[in-house]
C-alpha positions in Angstrom: 237.5 39.9 131.9 238.0 36.6 133.1 234.5 35.7 133.4 234.4 35.9 129.5 237.2 34.3 128.7 236.5 31.1 131.0 232.9 31.3 129.5 234.1 31.1 126.2 236.5 27.9 126.6 233.2 26.4 128.5 231.6 27.3 125.4 233.9 26.0 122.6 234.4 22.5 124.4 230.6 21.9 124.6 230.6 22.5 121.0 233.2 20.0 120.6 231.8 18.0 122.6 228.1 17.9 121.1 230.3 17.3 117.7 231.7 14.1 118.7 228.2 13.3 120.6 226.2 14.0 117.9 224.4 12.4 115.2 225.3 11.7 111.6 223.6 10.4 108.3 224.6 6.6 108.0 224.0 6.0 104.2 223.3 2.1 102.6 223.3 2.0 99.1 221.3 -1.5 98.3 222.1 -3.8 95.3 221.8 -7.1 94.7 225.2 -7.9 95.0 224.6 -6.8 98.7 224.9 -3.3 100.7 227.2 -0.4 100.3 227.5 1.3 104.2 228.6 5.1 103.8 229.4 8.3 105.7 229.5 11.8 103.8 231.7 14.6 105.1 230.5 17.7 106.8 233.3 20.1 105.2 231.6 19.3 101.8 228.0 20.6 102.9 226.0 21.0 99.7 226.9 17.4 98.4 226.3 16.3 101.3 222.8 18.0 102.0 222.0 16.9 98.3 222.8 13.8 98.7 220.6 13.1 101.6 217.6 15.4 99.9 217.5 13.0 97.1 217.5 9.8 99.5 215.0 10.8 101.5 212.6 11.6 99.1 213.9 8.6 97.0 215.0 10.0 94.2 218.0 7.6 94.1 216.0 4.0 94.1 216.0 2.1 90.5 218.4 3.8 89.2 221.7 1.9 88.3 225.6 1.8 88.4 225.3 2.3 84.6 229.4 3.1 84.3 231.4 0.5 85.8 235.5 -0.1 85.3 238.0 -3.0 87.1 240.5 -1.1 89.0 239.4 2.2 88.9 235.7 2.9 89.7 231.9 2.4 89.7 229.5 5.2 88.8 225.6 5.6 89.3 222.7 7.8 90.7 222.0 9.3 87.4 218.7 10.6 89.1 217.7 13.0 86.1 218.0 10.5 83.3 215.2 8.3 85.1 213.0 11.1 85.6 213.4 11.8 81.8 214.6 15.6 82.6 216.7 17.1 79.3 220.6 17.0 80.3 220.7 20.7 79.5 218.0 21.1 82.3 220.4 18.4 84.3 221.1 20.7 88.2 224.7 20.9 89.0 226.5 22.0 92.7 229.1 24.1 92.8 232.8 22.3 93.7 234.3 21.7 96.8 237.4 20.2 96.3 239.5 20.2 99.5 242.7 19.3 99.6 242.2 16.9 102.4 240.2 14.9 100.6 241.6 12.9 97.9 240.5 9.8 95.6 241.5 6.9 98.1 240.2 3.8 97.6 236.4 3.7 98.7 236.0 7.2 98.4 232.8 8.6 97.3 233.0 11.7 94.4 230.7 13.3 92.6 230.6 12.7 88.5 231.0 15.8 86.1 230.9 17.1 82.9 234.4 17.7 81.7 236.7 20.7 82.1 236.1 22.1 78.4 232.5 22.9 79.0 232.9 23.1 82.6 236.0 25.0 83.9 234.3 25.7 87.3 234.6 21.9 87.7 230.5 21.9 89.2 229.1 18.2 89.7 226.2 16.8 88.4 223.9 17.0 90.4 222.8 13.4 91.5 225.5 10.8 89.8 228.5 9.7 92.3 230.9 7.3 91.8 232.8 5.1 94.7 236.6 5.0 94.1 238.6 1.6 93.8 241.9 2.0 92.0 245.1 0.3 92.6 247.7 0.6 95.0 251.3 2.2 93.5 254.8 2.0 94.5 256.2 5.3 95.6 258.3 5.9 92.1 255.7 4.9 89.4 253.2 7.1 92.2 255.3 10.3 92.1 256.5 10.4 88.2 254.3 12.3 85.4 253.9 9.1 83.4 253.2 11.1 80.2 255.8 13.7 80.7 258.3 10.2 81.0 256.7 8.5 78.1 257.5 11.5 75.8 261.0 12.4 77.3 261.9 8.6 77.0 260.7 8.9 73.3 263.4 11.7 72.8 266.2 10.2 74.5 265.7 6.8 72.4 266.4 8.6 69.2 269.9 9.7 70.4 272.6 7.5 68.2 274.0 6.1 72.0 270.5 4.8 73.0 270.2 1.9 70.5 270.6 -1.3 73.2 268.0 0.6 74.3 265.7 0.9 71.8 265.6 -2.2 70.4 264.7 -3.3 74.5 261.6 -1.1 74.0 260.7 -2.4 70.8 261.2 -5.8 72.0 259.0 -5.6 75.1 256.3 -3.3 72.8 255.9 -6.5 70.2 255.7 -9.2 72.9 253.0 -6.9 75.0 254.9 -6.8 78.0 253.5 -3.6 78.9 254.0 -4.2 82.8 257.8 -4.5 82.0 258.0 -1.2 79.4 256.6 0.3 82.3 259.4 -0.8 84.9 262.1 0.3 81.9 260.8 3.6 81.6 260.6 4.2 85.1 264.1 2.9 85.9 265.5 5.5 83.6 263.5 8.2 85.2 266.3 10.3 87.0 268.6 9.6 84.2 266.2 11.2 81.6 265.4 14.2 84.2 269.2 14.6 84.0 270.2 14.4 80.6 267.2 16.2 79.1 267.1 18.7 82.1 263.4 17.8 82.4 261.1 17.7 85.5 259.1 14.1 85.9 258.6 14.5 89.2 254.6 15.4 90.6 254.5 16.2 94.2 252.4 14.2 96.5 251.9 14.5 100.4 253.6 12.6 103.1 250.1 11.6 103.8 249.1 10.6 100.5 252.3 8.7 99.6 251.1 6.7 102.4 247.9 6.2 101.2 248.2 5.3 97.6 251.2 3.0 98.2 249.1 1.1 101.1 245.4 1.7 100.3 245.4 3.0 96.7 243.2 4.8 94.6 242.9 6.9 91.5 245.5 9.7 92.2 244.8 11.4 89.0 241.4 12.4 89.5 242.8 14.6 92.8 242.1 18.4 92.8 239.5 17.8 89.6 236.9 16.1 91.6 234.8 16.8 94.9 235.1 14.3 97.1 232.8 14.3 99.6 232.1 10.7 101.8 233.8 7.5 102.2 232.6 3.8 102.4 232.4 2.4 105.6 231.3 -1.0 105.1 230.8 -2.9 102.0 233.6 -2.0 99.5 233.6 -5.5 98.6 230.3 -5.2 96.5 231.4 -2.2 94.6 234.7 -4.2 93.9 232.3 -7.2 92.8 230.2 -4.9 90.6 232.9 -3.9 88.8 234.2 -7.3 87.9 230.9 -7.5 85.6 230.6 -8.4 82.1 230.0 -4.8 80.7 229.2 -3.5 77.1 230.7 -0.2 76.7 231.4 0.0 80.4 227.5 -0.6 81.2 226.8 -4.2 82.9 225.1 -6.1 80.7 222.8 -7.1 83.6 221.6 -4.0 85.4 222.6 -3.4 88.6 219.8 -1.1 90.4 220.4 0.4 93.5 218.3 1.5 96.4 219.6 4.1 98.9 218.6 4.9 102.4 219.8 7.6 105.2 219.4 7.0 108.8 220.9 9.0 111.8 222.6 7.5 114.2 224.8 8.4 116.2 228.7 8.9 115.2 229.6 6.9 118.7 227.7 4.1 117.4 229.1 4.8 113.9 232.6 4.4 115.0 232.0 1.3 117.1 229.5 -0.6 114.7 231.5 0.0 111.6 235.1 1.0 113.0 235.3 4.3 111.2 237.2 7.5 112.9 235.9 10.3 112.5 238.9 13.2 111.5 239.0 15.9 113.9 236.6 18.8 113.2 233.7 16.7 112.0 
């Protein structure tokens, strides 16, 4: 029995060391604006293997970043349109939406159709987006802004709130939307107490730390599969997001070539300053 326990411990240690010192796929997305380098997560295996297969077959090459929105994201990799596959025949992937992967700036996630026709939240079989987003203050992050807006409108109709209503109208007419947001947020606790409503959204301490320092797009959490992370060249995605667009598509096409290279995880960590999460 003692031998079995010792053997088990040694085996587990060997597996862990093998993972830590093993190899991984380094993804390079080449564009005319520069290169974007990324890694893909082991705990989203369907998305990782699918992306690698498409890249190794050269199927991403000459696809575009066809949808870009400043301070939000850049989306591309529409393999199936390039290959003239009818939309009804586009492959999808099962959702791999995990609580430990959220929409931090620099994350890579899979595009998909909306919940109305895709309640299982299956991912498009090729299209992906790189998260940009913005940095939030904690009050804004943890507030349900849609519910706050509705509660605020109801609150302004009270006869005792004529001054508040006048201030709201003034800021709106002057198009001072940031000041409007500040005004609404300043009334959150008062509205919760007066109208007996909950206007607070729950986030983990880790999420709050990330979204108030690094930034991202928190409203997409739990809706889309996040399956990778940019580890170099995020400024390239930022530059692409700022290009002139027509209906969110760059006026001047931004094409990509995607390659994958096997590299030791130790080298990836050393060369790119990336730290693999525990268990990856």
